[in-house]
C-alpha positions as CSV (number, residue, x, y, z in Angstrom):
1,M,21.1,-82.0,-73.6
2,G,18.2,-79.9,-72.3
3,F,16.7,-78.1,-69.4
4,T,13.3,-76.7,-68.5
5,V,12.5,-73.3,-67.1
6,E,9.3,-72.2,-65.4
7,M,8.0,-69.4,-67.6
8,T,7.4,-66.5,-65.3
9,P,6.4,-63.0,-66.4
10,A,10.0,-61.8,-65.5
11,I,11.6,-64.5,-67.7
12,A,9.1,-63.8,-70.5
13,E,10.0,-60.1,-70.4
14,K,13.7,-61.0,-70.7
15,L,13.1,-63.3,-73.6
16,V,11.1,-60.6,-75.4
17,T,14.1,-58.2,-75.0
18,L,16.6,-60.8,-76.2
19,N,14.3,-61.6,-79.2
20,E,14.1,-57.8,-80.0
21,L,17.9,-57.7,-80.1
22,H,18.3,-60.8,-82.3
23,R,15.5,-60.4,-84.7
24,N,17.4,-57.6,-86.5
25,R,20.0,-58.7,-89.0
26,W,22.7,-56.3,-87.9
27,R,22.5,-55.9,-84.1
28,P,24.1,-59.3,-83.3
29,D,26.9,-58.6,-85.8
30,I,27.6,-55.2,-84.2
31,V,27.6,-56.7,-80.7
32,N,29.9,-59.6,-81.8
33,L,32.3,-57.2,-83.5
34,L,32.5,-55.0,-80.4
35,L,32.9,-58.2,-78.2
36,E,36.0,-59.0,-80.4
37,T,37.5,-55.5,-80.7
38,D,36.3,-53.7,-77.5
39,T,36.0,-50.2,-79.1
40,L,35.6,-49.0,-82.7
41,R,34.9,-45.8,-84.5
42,F,31.8,-45.4,-86.7
43,G,33.8,-45.7,-89.9
44,E,35.6,-48.9,-88.7
45,L,32.3,-50.5,-87.8
46,K,30.8,-49.5,-91.2
47,K,33.8,-50.9,-93.1
48,Q,34.1,-54.2,-91.2
49,L,30.4,-54.9,-91.3
50,G,29.8,-53.8,-94.9
51,I,26.7,-51.9,-93.9
52,T,25.2,-48.6,-95.1
53,Q,25.6,-45.5,-92.9
54,K,21.9,-45.2,-92.5
55,V,21.4,-48.8,-91.3
56,L,24.4,-48.6,-89.0
57,T,23.2,-45.3,-87.5
58,E,19.7,-46.8,-86.8
59,N,21.1,-49.9,-85.2
60,L,23.7,-48.1,-83.1
61,K,21.0,-45.7,-81.9
62,W,18.8,-48.7,-80.9
63,L,21.7,-50.4,-79.1
64,E,22.5,-47.2,-77.3
65,E,18.9,-46.5,-76.2
66,N,18.8,-50.1,-74.8
67,Q,22.0,-49.6,-72.9
68,I,23.9,-52.2,-74.8
69,V,26.4,-49.8,-76.5
70,I,27.9,-46.6,-75.3
71,R,28.8,-43.8,-77.6
72,T,31.7,-41.6,-76.6
73,V,32.3,-38.3,-78.4
74,Y,35.7,-36.6,-78.0
75,P,35.8,-32.8,-78.3
76,E,38.1,-32.7,-81.3
77,V,38.0,-31.2,-84.7
78,P,36.8,-33.2,-86.6
79,P,34.9,-34.9,-83.8
80,R,35.9,-38.5,-82.9
81,V,33.2,-40.8,-81.9
82,E,33.8,-44.3,-80.5
83,Y,31.4,-47.2,-79.7
84,S,31.9,-49.9,-77.1
85,L,29.8,-52.2,-75.1
86,T,28.3,-51.3,-71.8
87,E,28.7,-53.7,-68.9
88,I,25.2,-55.0,-69.8
89,G,26.3,-55.4,-73.4
90,K,29.4,-57.3,-72.4
91,E,27.1,-59.8,-70.6
92,L,25.9,-60.9,-74.1
93,R,29.2,-62.8,-74.6
94,D,27.8,-65.8,-72.8
95,V,24.5,-65.6,-74.6
96,H,26.2,-65.5,-78.0
97,E,28.6,-68.3,-77.1
98,A,25.6,-70.4,-76.0
99,M,23.9,-69.7,-79.3
100,R,27.0,-70.7,-81.2
101,I,27.2,-74.0,-79.3
102,W,23.5,-74.7,-80.0
103,A,24.0,-73.9,-83.7
104,D,26.9,-76.3,-83.9
105,Y,24.8,-78.9,-82.2
106,Y,21.9,-78.3,-84.5
107,V,24.0,-78.5,-87.7
108,T,25.5,-81.7,-86.5
109,H,22.3,-83.4,-85.4
110,A,19.5,-82.0,-87.4
111,K,20.9,-82.0,-90.9
């Protein structure tokens, strides 16, 4: 099990971006939850993750700025806001599955 990749500047840039996403404790959890449920309101995300409002707001803002999550505001009273993954965000499904497979392999063989 293994492969090699020639490290080009383009690949290095992609790895830095992926590392930025995954070095935060909550961003992968938010992405995984949206991969499972498709669309959630802010309060639903907060409740299911067990996260503070401030931390959730900061992470959703980062994910939105990086085109991973889309925020949809409905003109209602009170306003309804929903979060879902962009097409770019949905592409993380394969990345997260590969990481899960690797983690299973690591736990089995390294411990």
